[in-house]
N, C-alpha and C positions, 0 to 999 in steps of 0.2 A: 701630915697624911691630907690629901685633898679629897673632898667627897663633894661631887658636883650633881645637881639634878638637871639631865640633859633630855631634851625633847627633840625629836626629829620628825618632821612632818612630810617631808619630800621625799625621803627614801623608803619606800614601801610602808608608809604610814605606821611607822614604829610607835610602840607605845612609849610612855615616860617611865624610866627606869633611874634608879640611883647607881651611879658608878663611882667605884673607890679606886683612886690612884695610888694604891699602894700594895706590892706584891705580898708584904708580910701578913696582910689581912687574913683572918680566918673566915671563910664564908660557910653559910648554911648549905648543908648537904643537898637539901631540895633546891636551891638556887644552882648548885654546881651540878646536878643531875642532868639538866639540859645543856651543859656546856658544848658538847660535840654533836648537837642535834642538826646541824647543817652541814652539808656536804662542803668538799673543798672548793668546787667550782661556786657553790652559792655564797661562801664566805668571801671568795675573791671577788666575786660580783658586787657584794655588799661594800666591800673596801673600796673597790674601784668606784663605787657610786660616791662614797664619802671624799674620796680625793677630787672626784670631778666637781663636786658640790663646793668644796672648798674654794677651788679654782675659778668657779663661776660666780660665787656670791661676793657682793660688796658690803654685805652686814658684818660689822667686827663680832657682834654677839653669836651670829651664826657660825662664824669663823672659829671662835672659841669653843662652842659646842662640838663642832666636827673634831677639833684637835683634841678635845677631852675624849671623845670616841677612839680616836685612832691611838691615842696614849694608852687606853684600857686595852684595846686589841694588841698592843706591841708587848703587853707583859705576858701574854700566851704565846708560848713557843710554837704552838701548831700554826700561828699566823705569819711566822718568820719570813717563809718563802714569798707569800703574798705581799707582805709590806716591803720586801726587798725588790720584787719586781714592779711594784707601783712607786717606788723611789720614794717612801715615806720617811726613811732616814734622812735623806736629803731635805725633804720638806721640814723635819723638826730642825735641822740644821739651820736652814734659812731663817727660822722664826728666832733664833738667837741674835740676829740683827735688826729686828723689828723694835719700834718704839713702844708697842703695847707690851706691858709687863707680863700679863698673863700669856701671851705669845711666847715669850721668853722662857717663862717657867715651864710650859709645856715642852719646849725645844729641849730644855736642860733635862726634863723628866724622862 
């Protein structure tokens, strides 16, 4: 199980959260209660912002954080259409050929 502390300051000034990259983890109901609080268009815009930020940044650390965020969103079936439209699957597949081992792990995940 991967557990990363991820911080984004460039997309809507998000706060720091802990993201668990394991679909079998039991989550606290208070955390899950807010799961669908964003509209489909808000979620798409956020994911689009992550993809754009990934493409625009040269920082390896920032790219790892963005990949962690995208990987977490990929575990939620309600994000499938947005991720497909944004070609995030292709992004993950591209990571399999990177020299950075963390990129490869996110691509596999």
